[in-house]
C-alpha positions as CSV (number, residue, x, y, z in Angstrom):
1,M,0.0,0.0,0.0
2,K,2.8,2.4,0.9
3,K,4.5,1.7,-2.5
4,I,1.2,2.5,-4.3
5,I,0.9,5.8,-2.4
6,F,4.5,6.7,-3.0
7,T,4.2,5.9,-6.8
8,A,1.1,8.1,-7.0
9,L,2.8,11.0,-5.3
10,I,5.7,10.7,-7.8
11,L,3.4,10.7,-10.8
12,F,1.4,13.6,-9.4
13,S,4.6,15.6,-9.0
14,F,5.7,14.9,-12.5
15,A,2.3,16.0,-13.7
16,Q,2.6,19.3,-11.9
17,I,6.1,19.9,-13.3
18,F,4.8,19.0,-16.8
19,A,1.8,21.4,-16.4
20,V,4.1,24.3,-15.3
21,T,6.5,23.5,-18.2
22,T,3.6,23.5,-20.7
23,D,2.3,26.8,-19.4
24,T,5.8,28.3,-19.6
25,E,6.2,27.1,-23.1
26,T,2.8,28.4,-24.1
27,S,3.7,31.8,-22.6
28,S,7.0,31.8,-24.4
29,E,5.3,30.8,-27.6
30,N,3.0,33.8,-27.3
31,T,5.9,36.2,-27.0
32,N,8.1,34.4,-29.6
33,G,10.3,33.1,-26.7
34,V,12.1,36.4,-26.3
35,D,12.2,39.5,-24.1
36,R,12.3,42.4,-26.5
37,Y,13.5,45.9,-25.4
38,A,13.5,49.0,-27.5
39,I,14.4,52.7,-27.8
40,F,12.6,54.8,-30.4
41,I,14.2,58.2,-31.0
42,G,12.9,61.1,-33.1
43,S,15.0,64.2,-33.5
44,N,13.6,66.9,-35.7
45,K,16.4,69.4,-34.8
46,G,19.7,69.1,-36.7
47,G,21.4,72.1,-35.4
48,K,22.3,75.5,-36.8
49,G,22.1,75.8,-40.5
50,R,20.0,72.6,-41.0
51,E,16.4,72.5,-42.0
52,Q,14.1,71.3,-39.1
53,L,12.4,68.1,-39.9
54,L,8.6,67.7,-39.5
55,Y,8.1,64.0,-39.1
56,A,11.0,62.5,-37.2
57,G,9.1,62.6,-33.9
58,S,5.9,61.1,-35.3
59,D,7.9,58.5,-37.1
60,A,9.4,57.3,-33.9
61,Q,6.0,57.2,-32.2
62,N,4.4,55.3,-35.1
63,F,7.3,52.8,-35.2
64,Q,6.9,52.2,-31.4
65,K,3.1,51.8,-31.8
66,T,3.6,49.2,-34.5
67,M,6.2,47.2,-32.5
68,T,4.0,47.4,-29.4
69,E,0.9,46.1,-31.3
70,I,2.5,43.3,-33.3
71,G,6.2,43.3,-32.6
72,G,6.3,41.8,-29.1
73,V,7.7,45.0,-27.4
74,N,5.9,45.5,-24.1
75,D,5.1,49.1,-23.0
76,S,7.3,48.6,-19.9
77,N,10.3,47.8,-22.1
78,S,9.7,50.5,-24.6
79,Y,11.1,54.1,-24.5
80,V,10.2,56.9,-26.9
81,L,12.6,59.9,-26.8
82,I,11.7,63.1,-28.8
83,D,14.5,65.6,-29.4
84,P,16.7,64.0,-26.6
85,T,20.1,65.0,-25.6
86,K,23.1,62.6,-25.9
87,E,23.0,62.3,-22.1
88,K,19.3,61.3,-22.1
89,I,20.1,58.5,-24.7
90,D,22.9,57.2,-22.6
91,E,20.8,57.3,-19.5
92,T,18.0,55.3,-21.3
93,L,20.6,52.7,-22.6
94,N,21.8,52.3,-19.0
95,Q,18.2,51.8,-17.8
96,I,17.6,49.0,-20.4
97,S,20.9,47.4,-19.4
98,T,19.8,47.4,-15.8
99,K,16.4,45.9,-16.7
100,I,18.0,43.1,-18.7
101,N,20.6,42.3,-15.9
102,T,17.9,42.2,-13.2
103,S,15.3,40.4,-15.2
104,T,13.9,37.1,-13.8
105,S,12.4,36.1,-17.1
106,T,12.8,32.5,-18.4
107,A,12.7,33.6,-22.1
108,K,15.2,32.0,-24.5
109,R,17.0,35.2,-25.3
110,S,16.8,39.0,-25.1
111,E,16.7,41.3,-28.0
112,F,17.3,45.1,-28.1
113,I,16.0,47.4,-30.9
114,F,17.5,50.8,-31.4
115,Y,15.5,53.1,-33.8
116,Y,16.6,56.6,-34.7
117,S,14.9,59.1,-37.1
118,G,16.5,62.5,-37.6
119,H,19.6,64.3,-38.9
120,S,23.1,62.8,-39.2
121,D,26.2,63.4,-41.2
122,E,29.2,61.2,-42.3
123,N,30.4,60.8,-38.7
124,A,27.6,61.2,-36.2
125,L,23.9,61.5,-35.3
126,L,23.1,65.2,-35.0
127,L,21.1,65.9,-31.9
128,G,20.5,69.6,-32.3
129,D,24.0,71.1,-32.1
130,T,25.4,68.1,-30.4
131,P,26.9,65.2,-32.4
132,Y,26.8,61.6,-31.2
133,E,29.7,59.9,-32.9
134,Y,28.9,56.6,-34.7
135,S,31.8,54.8,-33.1
136,T,30.7,55.9,-29.6
137,L,27.1,55.1,-30.2
138,K,28.0,51.6,-31.5
139,A,30.1,51.0,-28.4
140,A,27.2,52.1,-26.2
141,I,24.7,49.9,-27.9
142,T,27.1,46.9,-27.8
143,E,27.3,47.4,-24.0
144,V,23.5,46.6,-23.7
145,P,23.7,43.0,-22.5
146,S,21.1,41.5,-24.9
147,D,21.7,38.5,-27.1
148,I,20.7,40.4,-30.3
149,H,21.1,44.0,-31.2
150,V,18.9,45.4,-34.0
151,V,19.8,49.0,-35.0
152,I,17.6,50.9,-37.5
153,L,18.9,54.4,-38.6
154,D,16.7,56.6,-40.7
155,S,18.9,59.6,-41.4
156,C,21.2,61.0,-44.1
157,Y,24.5,59.3,-44.6
158,S,23.5,56.6,-42.1
159,G,25.3,54.0,-44.1
160,N,28.5,55.3,-42.4
161,F,27.3,53.8,-39.1
162,I,27.4,50.3,-40.7
163,R,30.9,50.8,-42.0
164,T,32.3,52.3,-38.8
165,K,35.3,50.2,-37.5
166,G,35.4,47.9,-40.5
167,G,31.7,46.9,-40.8
168,Q,30.8,45.5,-44.2
169,K,27.8,44.0,-45.9
170,R,27.1,40.3,-45.5
171,K,24.3,38.1,-46.7
172,P,21.4,38.2,-44.3
173,F,21.6,35.1,-42.1
174,L,18.8,35.2,-39.6
175,L,17.1,33.0,-37.2
176,D,13.8,31.8,-35.8
177,D,12.5,32.1,-32.2
178,S,13.6,28.6,-31.4
179,S,17.3,29.2,-32.0
180,V,19.9,30.1,-29.5
181,V,21.6,33.0,-31.2
182,S,23.5,36.2,-30.7
183,G,24.9,39.0,-32.9
184,H,23.7,42.2,-34.5
185,A,21.7,43.5,-37.4
186,Y,22.3,47.1,-38.6
187,L,19.9,48.6,-41.1
188,S,20.3,52.1,-42.5
189,S,17.9,54.2,-44.7
190,S,20.6,55.3,-47.1
191,S,24.2,54.6,-48.1
192,D,27.2,56.4,-46.8
193,N,26.9,59.3,-49.3
194,E,23.1,59.6,-49.8
195,F,20.4,61.8,-48.4
196,S,17.4,60.3,-46.6
197,Q,14.1,61.9,-47.4
198,E,10.8,62.6,-45.8
199,S,7.6,63.5,-47.7
200,D,4.7,65.8,-46.8
201,E,2.4,63.6,-48.9
202,I,2.8,60.7,-46.6
203,E,3.7,62.8,-43.5
204,S,6.6,60.5,-42.9
205,S,10.0,59.5,-44.3
206,Y,9.9,57.0,-47.1
207,F,12.1,54.5,-45.2
208,T,10.2,54.4,-42.0
209,N,6.8,54.4,-43.8
210,A,8.0,51.4,-45.8
211,M,9.3,49.7,-42.6
212,I,6.0,50.1,-40.8
213,T,3.9,49.0,-43.8
214,G,6.2,46.0,-44.2
215,L,5.9,45.1,-40.5
216,R,2.1,45.3,-40.7
217,G,2.1,42.6,-43.4
218,A,3.2,44.0,-46.8
219,A,6.6,42.3,-46.4
220,D,5.2,38.9,-45.7
221,T,6.1,37.1,-48.9
222,S,5.9,33.6,-47.4
223,G,2.3,34.0,-46.3
224,D,2.9,32.6,-42.8
225,N,1.5,35.7,-41.0
226,K,5.0,36.7,-39.8
227,V,7.4,39.3,-41.1
228,T,11.1,38.4,-40.7
229,L,14.1,40.7,-40.8
230,N,15.1,39.3,-44.1
231,E,11.6,39.9,-45.6
232,L,11.5,43.4,-44.1
233,Y,14.8,44.6,-45.4
234,S,14.1,43.3,-48.9
235,Y,10.7,45.0,-49.0
236,A,11.9,48.3,-47.5
237,F,14.9,48.4,-49.9
238,N,12.7,48.0,-53.0
239,D,9.9,50.3,-51.8
240,T,12.2,53.1,-50.7
241,L,14.3,53.0,-53.9
242,S,11.2,53.0,-56.1
243,K,9.7,56.0,-54.2
244,T,13.0,58.1,-54.3
245,E,14.7,57.2,-57.6
246,S,13.1,60.2,-59.4
247,S,13.4,62.7,-56.5
248,K,15.5,65.8,-56.6
249,A,17.6,64.5,-53.7
250,G,18.4,61.4,-55.6
251,P,17.6,57.7,-55.0
252,Q,18.1,56.1,-51.6
253,H,19.7,52.6,-51.2
254,P,19.1,51.2,-47.8
255,N,22.1,49.3,-46.4
256,F,22.6,46.4,-44.0
257,N,25.2,44.7,-41.9
258,I,23.9,41.5,-40.3
259,T,26.0,39.1,-38.2
260,L,23.8,36.6,-36.4
261,V,24.8,33.1,-35.4
262,G,22.0,30.7,-35.8
263,S,19.6,29.3,-38.4
264,G,16.2,30.4,-39.8
265,D,14.8,33.9,-39.8
266,L,14.4,36.4,-37.0
267,V,10.7,37.2,-36.7
268,L,10.0,40.9,-36.1
269,S,6.2,41.0,-36.2
270,D,3.3,38.7,-36.0
271,I,0.4,39.8,-38.1
272,S,-2.0,37.3,-36.6
273,S,-1.7,39.1,-33.2
274,A,-3.3,42.3,-34.6
275,E,-6.4,43.9,-33.3
276,A,-8.0,43.7,-36.8
277,M,-7.0,42.8,-40.3
278,L,-7.6,44.2,-43.8
279,S,-7.5,41.7,-46.6
280,L,-7.2,42.6,-50.3
281,S,-8.7,39.7,-52.2
282,K,-6.6,37.6,-54.6
283,E,-8.6,39.0,-57.6
284,A,-7.9,42.6,-56.7
285,K,-5.3,44.5,-58.7
286,G,-4.0,48.1,-59.0
287,K,-2.7,50.7,-56.6
288,F,-4.4,50.6,-53.2
289,I,-4.1,53.8,-51.0
290,I,-5.4,53.3,-47.5
291,R,-5.9,56.2,-45.1
292,N,-7.1,56.4,-41.5
293,A,-10.0,58.5,-40.2
294,E,-7.7,61.5,-39.8
295,G,-6.7,61.3,-43.5
296,K,-3.1,60.1,-42.7
297,L,-1.7,57.7,-45.3
298,I,-1.4,54.2,-43.8
299,S,-0.3,52.2,-46.9
300,E,0.1,52.5,-50.6
301,I,0.2,49.0,-52.2
302,N,0.8,48.0,-55.8
303,K,-1.1,44.7,-56.0
304,V,-1.2,42.1,-58.8
305,A,-4.0,39.6,-59.2
306,G,-3.5,36.1,-57.9
307,Q,-2.4,36.5,-54.3
308,P,-4.3,37.9,-51.3
309,I,-2.7,40.5,-49.2
310,Y,-3.3,41.1,-45.5
311,M,-2.6,44.2,-43.3
312,A,-2.5,44.2,-39.5
313,L,-4.2,47.4,-38.4
314,P,-6.0,48.9,-35.3
315,S,-9.8,48.8,-35.4
316,G,-11.4,51.9,-36.7
317,Q,-12.7,53.9,-39.7
318,Y,-10.6,53.9,-42.9
319,S,-10.9,55.2,-46.5
320,A,-9.5,53.6,-49.6
321,V,-8.7,54.8,-53.1
322,I,-8.0,52.1,-55.7
323,I,-6.4,53.1,-59.0
324,D,-6.1,50.7,-62.0
325,E,-5.4,51.1,-65.7
326,Y,-9.0,52.1,-66.4
327,S,-10.6,53.7,-63.4
328,T,-10.2,55.3,-59.9
329,K,-12.5,54.2,-57.1
330,S,-13.0,55.4,-53.5
331,G,-14.9,54.5,-50.4
332,T,-14.8,54.1,-46.6
333,F,-14.9,51.0,-44.5
334,L,-14.9,50.0,-40.8
335,L,-12.4,47.5,-39.3
336,E,-13.9,45.8,-36.3
337,K,-11.9,44.2,-33.5
338,D,-11.0,40.5,-34.0
339,N,-12.4,40.6,-37.6
340,I,-10.9,40.3,-41.1
341,Y,-12.3,42.8,-43.6
342,V,-12.1,41.9,-47.3
343,L,-11.8,45.0,-49.4
344,D,-13.6,44.4,-52.7
345,Q,-12.8,47.1,-55.3
346,N,-16.1,46.4,-57.1
347,S,-18.0,47.8,-54.1
348,L,-16.4,51.2,-54.3
349,S,-17.7,54.1,-56.2
350,T,-15.9,55.5,-59.3
351,I,-14.6,59.0,-59.2
352,K,-13.7,61.2,-62.1
353,R,-10.0,61.5,-62.9
354,K,-8.3,64.8,-63.3
355,T,-6.9,65.3,-66.8
356,N,-3.2,66.3,-66.5
357,R,-0.6,67.0,-69.2
358,V,2.2,64.5,-69.0
359,R,5.5,66.3,-69.6
360,G,7.1,65.4,-72.9
361,T,3.8,64.3,-74.6
362,T,2.0,65.8,-77.6
363,D,-1.4,67.4,-77.5
364,D,-2.9,64.2,-78.8
365,D,-1.7,62.4,-75.7
366,E,-2.7,64.9,-73.0
367,D,-5.6,62.9,-71.7
368,I,-3.3,60.0,-70.8
369,L,-2.5,59.7,-67.1
370,P,-0.1,56.8,-66.3
371,I,-0.7,55.0,-63.0
372,D,2.6,56.1,-61.6
373,D,1.7,59.7,-62.1
374,L,-1.6,59.6,-60.3
375,T,0.0,59.8,-56.9
376,R,3.2,61.5,-57.7
377,P,5.3,62.2,-54.6
378,T,5.6,65.9,-53.8
379,E,8.9,67.6,-53.2
380,N,10.9,65.7,-50.6
381,R,12.9,66.9,-47.7
382,S,16.4,65.6,-46.9
383,R,16.0,62.5,-44.8
384,R,13.8,59.4,-45.2
385,R,11.6,56.4,-44.3
386,F,9.8,53.3,-45.4
387,E,6.6,52.3,-47.0
388,S,4.8,49.1,-47.5
389,E,2.4,46.7,-49.0
390,K,2.0,43.0,-48.9
391,L,0.0,40.6,-46.9
392,E,-1.2,37.1,-46.7
393,E,-3.0,33.9,-46.8
394,N,-6.3,32.1,-47.2
395,A,-8.8,34.7,-48.2
396,D,-11.5,32.0,-48.1
397,S,-11.5,32.1,-44.3
398,A,-11.9,35.9,-44.2
399,E,-15.2,37.4,-43.0
400,I,-16.6,39.5,-45.8
401,L,-18.5,42.5,-44.6
402,D,-20.7,45.1,-46.3
403,L,-18.6,48.0,-47.5
404,P,-20.1,51.5,-46.9
405,V,-19.5,53.5,-50.1
406,S,-18.7,57.1,-49.9
407,S,-20.8,59.3,-52.1
408,A,-18.9,60.9,-55.0
409,E,-20.3,63.5,-57.4
410,D,-19.1,63.7,-61.0
411,D,-17.0,66.7,-60.4
412,D,-13.3,67.6,-60.2
413,T,-12.7,65.5,-57.1
414,E,-8.9,65.1,-57.0
415,E,-6.6,62.8,-55.1
416,E,-4.1,65.6,-55.2
417,D,-6.3,67.6,-52.9
418,D,-5.6,65.1,-50.1
419,N,-1.9,65.8,-50.3
420,E,0.0,68.6,-48.7
421,I,1.4,70.7,-51.6
422,Q,5.0,71.8,-51.5
423,F,6.0,75.4,-52.3
424,S,8.1,74.2,-55.2
425,D,4.9,73.0,-57.0
426,F,3.9,76.6,-57.4
427,T,4.9,77.5,-61.0
428,P,3.7,80.3,-63.4
429,E,1.9,77.7,-65.4
430,N,-0.5,76.7,-62.7
431,M,-1.1,79.9,-60.7
432,N,-3.2,83.1,-60.5
433,Y,-1.2,86.2,-59.7
434,M,-4.3,87.9,-58.5
435,H,-7.8,86.4,-57.7
436,I,-10.6,88.8,-56.8
437,S,-14.1,87.6,-55.8
438,V,-17.3,88.9,-54.3
439,F,-18.4,85.7,-52.5
440,P,-16.6,82.3,-52.6
441,G,-17.3,81.1,-56.1
442,V,-18.3,84.5,-57.5
443,T,-15.1,85.6,-59.3
444,L,-14.3,89.1,-60.7
445,A,-10.7,88.5,-61.8
446,G,-8.6,85.4,-62.0
447,N,-9.6,81.8,-62.8
448,G,-9.7,78.6,-60.9
449,K,-6.1,77.4,-61.0
450,D,-4.5,75.3,-58.4
451,F,-2.4,78.1,-56.9
452,T,-3.0,81.8,-56.1
453,L,-0.3,84.3,-55.3
454,A,-2.7,86.9,-53.8
455,S,-6.5,86.6,-53.2
456,Y,-9.0,89.2,-52.1
457,G,-12.7,88.6,-51.4
458,I,-15.0,91.6,-51.0
459,F,-17.2,89.5,-48.7
460,G,-15.5,86.1,-49.0
461,A,-12.7,84.3,-50.9
462,Y,-12.2,80.7,-51.9
463,D,-8.9,79.3,-53.3
464,R,-7.2,76.0,-53.4
465,N,-3.6,76.9,-52.5
466,I,-2.4,80.3,-51.4
467,R,1.3,81.3,-51.8
468,A,1.3,84.8,-50.4
469,I,-1.9,86.3,-49.0
470,Q,-5.7,85.7,-48.8
471,L,-7.8,88.6,-47.5
472,S,-11.5,89.2,-47.1
473,T,-13.9,91.3,-45.0
474,I,-15.9,88.3,-43.8
475,L,-14.5,84.8,-44.5
476,N,-11.7,82.9,-46.3
477,F,-11.6,79.3,-47.5
478,S,-8.6,77.4,-48.7
479,S,-9.0,73.7,-49.7
480,G,-5.3,73.1,-49.7
481,S,-2.3,74.8,-48.1
482,V,-1.5,78.4,-47.3
483,F,2.1,79.7,-47.5
484,G,1.8,83.2,-46.1
485,L,-1.1,85.1,-44.6
486,Q,-4.8,84.3,-44.3
487,A,-6.8,87.1,-42.8
488,S,-10.5,88.0,-42.5
489,G,-13.0,89.8,-40.4
490,L,-14.9,86.7,-39.2
491,F,-13.3,83.4,-39.9
492,N,-10.8,81.4,-41.9
493,T,-10.5,77.7,-42.9
494,A,-7.6,75.9,-44.5
495,K,-6.2,72.4,-44.7
496,T,-2.6,73.5,-43.9
497,I,-1.2,76.8,-42.6
498,N,2.4,77.6,-43.2
499,G,2.5,81.2,-41.9
500,L,-0.3,83.2,-40.1
501,Q,-4.0,82.6,-40.0
502,T,-5.8,85.5,-38.3
503,S,-9.5,86.6,-38.0
504,G,-11.9,88.4,-35.7
505,L,-13.9,85.3,-34.6
506,F,-12.4,81.9,-35.3
507,N,-9.9,79.9,-37.4
508,I,-10.0,76.3,-38.4
509,S,-7.1,74.4,-40.0
510,G,-5.6,70.9,-40.3
511,K,-1.9,71.4,-39.6
512,V,-0.4,74.7,-38.5
513,N,3.2,75.5,-39.1
514,G,3.2,79.1,-37.8
515,A,0.4,80.8,-35.9
516,Q,-3.3,81.0,-35.5
517,A,-4.6,84.2,-33.9
518,T,-8.3,85.1,-33.4
519,G,-10.8,86.9,-31.1
520,L,-12.8,83.8,-30.1
521,F,-11.3,80.4,-30.8
522,N,-8.8,78.4,-32.9
523,I,-9.2,74.7,-34.0
524,A,-6.4,72.6,-35.5
525,S,-7.3,69.0,-36.4
526,K,-3.6,68.0,-36.7
527,V,-0.3,69.2,-35.1
528,V,0.5,72.8,-34.3
529,N,4.1,73.7,-34.7
530,G,4.0,77.2,-33.5
531,T,1.5,79.3,-31.7
532,Q,-2.3,79.4,-31.1
533,I,-3.7,82.7,-29.6
534,A,-7.4,83.1,-28.9
535,G,-9.6,85.3,-26.8
536,L,-11.7,82.3,-25.7
537,F,-10.2,78.8,-26.4
538,N,-7.7,76.8,-28.5
539,I,-8.1,73.1,-29.5
540,A,-5.4,70.9,-31.1
541,P,-4.4,67.3,-30.9
542,E,-0.7,68.1,-30.6
543,V,1.2,71.3,-29.9
544,N,4.9,71.9,-30.3
545,G,5.0,75.5,-29.2
546,V,2.5,77.8,-27.3
547,Q,-1.2,77.9,-26.6
548,I,-2.6,81.1,-25.1
549,A,-6.3,81.6,-24.5
550,G,-8.5,83.9,-22.4
551,L,-10.4,80.9,-21.1
552,F,-9.1,77.4,-21.9
553,N,-6.6,75.4,-24.0
554,T,-6.9,71.7,-24.7
555,A,-4.5,69.3,-26.5
556,K,-3.6,65.7,-26.2
557,K,0.2,66.3,-26.3
558,V,2.0,69.5,-25.5
559,R,5.7,70.2,-25.9
560,G,5.9,73.8,-24.9
561,L,3.6,76.2,-23.0
562,Q,-0.1,76.5,-22.2
563,I,-1.4,79.7,-20.8
564,G,-5.1,80.1,-19.9
565,V,-7.6,80.0,-17.0
566,I,-8.1,76.3,-17.7
567,N,-5.4,74.1,-19.4
568,V,-6.2,70.5,-20.4
569,A,-3.7,68.0,-21.8
570,E,-3.0,64.2,-21.7
571,E,0.7,64.8,-21.8
572,N,2.6,68.0,-21.2
573,D,6.4,68.0,-21.3
574,G,6.6,71.8,-20.8
575,L,4.7,74.2,-18.7
576,A,1.0,74.9,-18.0
577,I,0.1,78.3,-16.4
578,G,-3.5,78.7,-15.3
579,V,-5.9,78.6,-12.4
580,F,-6.9,75.1,-13.2
581,N,-4.5,72.7,-15.0
582,F,-5.8,69.3,-15.8
583,I,-2.8,67.5,-17.1
584,K,-3.2,63.7,-17.1
585,D,0.5,63.0,-16.6
586,G,1.0,66.2,-14.4
587,M,0.1,67.3,-10.9
588,H,-3.4,67.2,-9.3
589,H,-2.7,67.3,-5.6
590,V,-4.7,68.3,-2.5
591,G,-2.5,68.8,0.5
592,F,-2.6,69.2,4.3
593,N,0.2,70.6,6.5
594,W,0.6,71.4,10.2
595,D,3.5,73.7,11.1
596,T,5.5,74.7,14.2
597,N,3.7,78.1,14.2
598,D,0.5,76.2,15.0
599,M,-1.0,76.9,11.5
600,F,-3.0,74.3,9.7
601,D,-2.8,74.4,5.8
602,I,-5.1,73.1,3.1
603,F,-3.9,73.6,-0.5
604,I,-4.2,72.4,-4.1
605,Q,-1.4,72.0,-6.6
606,S,-2.0,71.7,-10.3
607,G,0.2,71.8,-13.4
608,T,3.2,69.9,-14.7
609,K,6.2,68.7,-12.7
610,H,8.2,71.4,-14.3
611,L,5.9,74.2,-13.2
612,F,2.8,74.0,-11.0
613,L,0.5,76.5,-9.3
614,T,-0.3,76.4,-5.6
615,F,-3.4,77.9,-3.9
616,G,-4.0,77.5,-0.2
617,L,-5.6,78.5,3.1
618,S,-4.0,78.6,6.5
619,V,-5.8,78.8,9.8
620,N,-4.4,79.0,13.4
621,R,-5.3,75.8,15.2
622,F,-6.2,77.8,18.4
623,D,-8.9,79.6,16.4
624,I,-10.3,76.3,15.2
625,G,-10.5,75.0,18.8
626,N,-11.8,78.2,20.4
627,T,-15.5,78.0,20.6
628,A,-15.7,81.4,22.3
629,I,-14.9,83.4,19.2
630,S,-16.8,83.5,15.9
631,Y,-15.5,82.4,12.6
632,N,-15.2,86.1,11.5
633,D,-12.7,86.7,14.2
634,W,-10.3,84.0,13.0
635,T,-7.1,85.0,11.3
636,H,-6.9,83.5,7.8
637,I,-4.0,83.4,5.4
638,L,-4.8,83.0,1.7
639,Y,-1.8,82.2,-0.4
640,A,-0.8,81.5,-4.0
641,G,2.5,80.6,-5.6
642,I,4.4,78.7,-8.3
643,G,6.7,75.7,-7.9
644,S,8.6,72.9,-9.5
645,E,9.0,69.3,-8.6
646,F,12.1,67.2,-8.8
647,R,11.6,63.4,-8.7
648,F,14.1,60.8,-7.7
649,W,13.8,57.2,-6.7
650,F,10.6,56.8,-4.7
651,S,10.4,60.4,-3.4
652,S,10.5,64.0,-4.6
653,I,11.2,67.6,-3.6
654,D,9.0,70.6,-4.2
655,F,10.3,74.2,-4.4
656,E,7.7,76.9,-4.2
657,V,7.7,80.7,-4.1
658,I,4.5,81.9,-2.4
659,E,2.8,85.2,-1.6
660,K,0.6,85.1,1.5
661,F,-2.2,87.5,2.3
662,V,-3.5,87.8,5.9
663,I,-7.2,88.3,6.3
664,Y,-8.6,89.8,9.5
665,P,-12.0,91.4,8.7
666,E,-12.1,93.7,11.8
667,L,-9.1,95.7,10.6
668,Y,-10.3,96.3,7.0
669,P,-12.0,99.5,5.9
670,H,-15.8,99.6,5.9
671,N,-16.3,102.5,3.5
672,Q,-15.2,103.5,0.0
673,D,-12.9,106.5,1.0
674,E,-10.9,104.4,3.5
675,F,-10.6,101.5,1.0
676,F,-8.7,103.6,-1.6
677,S,-6.2,104.8,1.0
678,F,-5.8,101.2,2.4
679,D,-2.3,99.7,2.1
680,L,-2.7,96.1,1.1
681,R,1.0,95.5,1.3
682,Q,0.8,95.7,5.1
683,Y,-1.0,92.3,5.0
684,M,1.2,90.5,2.6
685,I,4.0,88.1,3.4
686,P,6.6,86.9,0.8
687,S,7.4,83.3,1.5
688,F,9.5,80.4,0.2
689,R,8.6,76.7,0.9
690,T,10.4,73.5,0.3
691,T,8.8,70.1,0.7
692,W,10.4,66.7,0.8
693,N,7.9,64.1,-0.1
694,V,9.6,61.3,1.8
695,V,7.3,58.6,0.6
696,S,5.8,59.3,-2.8
697,G,3.2,56.7,-3.6
698,R,0.7,56.4,-6.4
699,F,-2.2,58.1,-4.5
700,I,-0.5,59.8,-1.5
701,D,2.7,61.6,-0.5
702,L,3.9,61.8,3.1
703,S,5.8,65.0,3.5
704,L,8.3,67.0,5.7
705,G,9.3,70.5,4.9
706,A,10.2,74.1,5.9
707,S,8.7,77.4,5.1
708,F,10.4,80.8,5.3
709,D,8.4,84.0,5.8
710,L,10.0,87.4,5.1
711,Y,9.3,90.4,7.4
712,V,10.4,93.8,6.1
713,S,10.3,96.6,8.6
714,G,7.7,99.3,7.8
715,K,6.3,97.3,4.9
716,N,4.3,94.4,6.3
717,D,4.2,95.0,10.0
718,Q,0.4,94.5,10.2
719,A,0.7,91.0,8.7
720,F,3.2,89.9,11.3
721,A,1.3,91.5,14.1
722,L,-1.7,89.3,13.2
723,T,0.3,86.0,12.9
724,T,2.5,83.9,15.0
725,H,6.2,83.6,14.2
726,K,9.1,82.2,16.2
727,D,12.9,82.6,16.2
728,G,13.7,84.7,13.2
729,L,17.0,85.4,11.5
730,N,17.9,89.2,11.2
731,I,19.0,90.4,7.8
732,N,19.5,94.2,7.7
733,N,16.0,95.7,8.2
734,S,14.4,92.3,7.5
735,I,13.8,89.2,9.5
736,L,13.5,85.7,8.0
737,Y,11.2,83.5,10.0
738,P,11.4,79.7,9.5
739,S,8.7,77.2,10.4
740,Y,8.7,73.4,9.9
741,F,5.8,71.2,9.0
742,I,4.6,67.7,8.5
743,G,1.8,66.8,6.2
744,F,0.5,64.7,3.3
745,K,-0.9,65.1,-0.2
746,I,-3.6,63.2,-1.9
747,K,-2.9,62.8,-5.7
């Protein structure tokens, strides 16, 4: 009997070990058996004398979003740095090294991805005016103790990084997630003597756009729902080269240096883990242009019939334009979570093509519009990115949904209107020097060309693209971009502002590179790189600059300054100055202190950690406990101030400059004549407060601190006569009175 029990216990133990092992393997399988860490850097500033980039920051954020969704990089292991210093990059590399060294994970290996988008030259990354030498950067990346290092550089001359210290091209030799491997993979957007380019048409660089599209499925040539490093590089090389070979900056040739010991392919993304999927049926053919609900280009795919293509995308509303040899079609569709949507081009509505003259043709050929010219890239900026198209497998298993078709009238609807026009597209052949109108559409002088140098509307003006000035007494409309000034008495609208948009009531624009100024409100549906000034309120999804309003400002992300009575933001890396600051990642504290002067404080703090506002009330504890006197006889101290927080480890320190105002009703004037001769300064106390939040938790801080009140003889005698102070420090005709307090803050 004992043998039977002993045998059963042994079998049960093995079963438990097997179960744990199975669970671990399943978990590893779900994460490709690796722990993946990543830094995504976007640096728009290249220093003095270099053009500021527009999309390096957003490229880094979009790359991070893709790798988080389908690339196996957890949020906790992912770092996004926008316009960082060299020191900040080194600090983040050290953080990742510490994470890897202290990790208790049982994953088969660790992988580190370093992505950079921005300026560089033959020798270094250019972080503003500070260079980060390639050799130093390579050494710093090598110090990260991961099994594999994947470096992706999207910048001019980035091929020099690959060649630093003898690096040379090798045939890609990659690996699957079951291999025990080590080594590095370096990818650059250009060779050692080429520019990298970004485009306003796709609001990205060609290289990064191709990389992201490839990761989302366009590079999956094997049809296994996974994109390997080998597939991704091949796709990005071809797509980037094809998009740039006719550009003014010249063609880009992405480079690589891959030295990995192992077998198989290194999987970078898993399409099957996406929130939703878009399928292009195997019968579909032509150029597919997919945009999200905000109009941003997601993918541009040249598809041939015979093979289905799949794209891993977030759920949401999208639009599609499909161009083949004979027609152009458009429509909208909805991607639902956990569904595959099959886009059938026969369900879209046909739109009229614009008749363009192809350079070098005769008059007889002028109606011909080659497919490649239908979405001609606009003027490119020095730098670059990726773009993509290719997907996958078994269309028969896809769930086909009804496709909502956008209505399209038989007018001059143009794909070109969706693109941001560059200043270089403004030529004498396609412009009005002067356009004069009564109302929008009622023209007195000038015809309906794509570009207008100067426009004036007696009551209102409408133009497609403005290259100097658009004025009217009531309203202005621009369906494209404005380079210069748009001004009216009531309101202005434009797709893109590169300059100043000003009116008496309100302004509405897509992207703003410059300023919006108005009497009531400004709305920007895209990023504001500059300033919004309004009498009432400002609205923008992202602000890199300043928002100033008489009432409130709201934005999702702010890198700069918000000034208003109410400021609202999800993220604010700068300053918020207002009475109420609702910053999701900022400060929203209610605090309570008790000091050695027997004063009890209650206060609120709101703003960002860089700059917050404090408003508080102090009452003497003896007044609170004395039932013999009425509330009106209490001595109150109202105070307000500004401060900054410095965080370290699990605690933080606040520094605040405060102005206190002592309230004692019995001493204040009771008639108008006395009030105007009343000296308020006698009741004011300048003060400085420092608070050590000894234990700073998620919801509460436990605090110790000191406050220093300044008495100036003959200036604020009355304030100190009404309050209690102990043991001051004499400084000329002034006395500095310290007090010490204990308290807590609720976050």
